C-alpha positions in Angstrom: 90.9 80.6 96.0 89.2 83.5 97.9 85.9 85.2 97.1 87.9 88.1 95.8 89.6 85.9 93.3 86.3 84.5 92.1 84.9 88.0 91.6 88.0 89.3 89.8 88.4 86.1 87.8 92.0 85.3 88.7 93.7 82.1 89.9 96.7 82.0 92.2 100.0 80.2 91.7 103.1 80.1 93.9 106.3 81.4 92.3 109.9 81.9 93.3 112.3 84.6 92.0 115.4 83.0 90.6 117.3 86.2 91.5 116.5 86.6 95.2 114.7 83.3 96.0 111.7 85.2 97.3 108.5 83.0 97.3 105.1 84.5 96.9 101.6 84.0 95.4 101.0 85.5 92.0 97.4 86.0 90.7 96.9 85.3 87.0 93.9 86.6 85.1 91.7 83.8 83.9 92.1 83.2 80.2 95.8 83.8 80.3 98.2 80.8 80.5 100.8 80.6 83.2 103.7 80.5 80.8 102.3 83.5 78.9 101.8 85.5 82.1 105.3 84.6 83.4 106.9 85.8 80.2 104.9 89.1 80.2 106.1 92.4 81.7 103.3 92.2 84.3 105.0 89.4 86.2 107.8 90.9 88.4 109.1 89.9 91.8 107.5 91.8 94.6 110.8 91.8 96.5 113.5 92.8 94.0 111.4 93.8 90.9 113.2 91.5 88.4 111.2 89.3 86.0 112.8 85.9 86.5 110.0 84.1 88.1 109.7 80.3 88.3 106.5 78.5 89.1 106.6 76.2 92.2 104.4 73.2 92.1 103.4 72.3 95.6 102.9 68.6 96.6 99.2 67.7 96.7 98.7 64.6 98.8 95.3 63.9 97.2 96.9 63.9 93.8 99.6 61.5 94.9 97.0 59.2 96.4 95.1 59.2 93.1 98.3 58.4 91.2 99.0 55.5 93.5 95.5 54.1 93.0 95.9 54.1 89.3 99.4 52.5 89.4 101.3 55.5 88.1 
């Protein structure tokens, strides 16, 4: 998260357009859930303009290590 994000009170997620497969970072205002924002008219693909975005969950090596430590 950048300083700009902290000031504007947004958090970034990575999304992919199911229409054109364009991947990009989407900034969601804090206080709005990801699913609500993705279903709103505000979330459109920056490449083709459609509103069929899918969140991409990136692998987090630290998270995987923590899961392995706890036997999950």
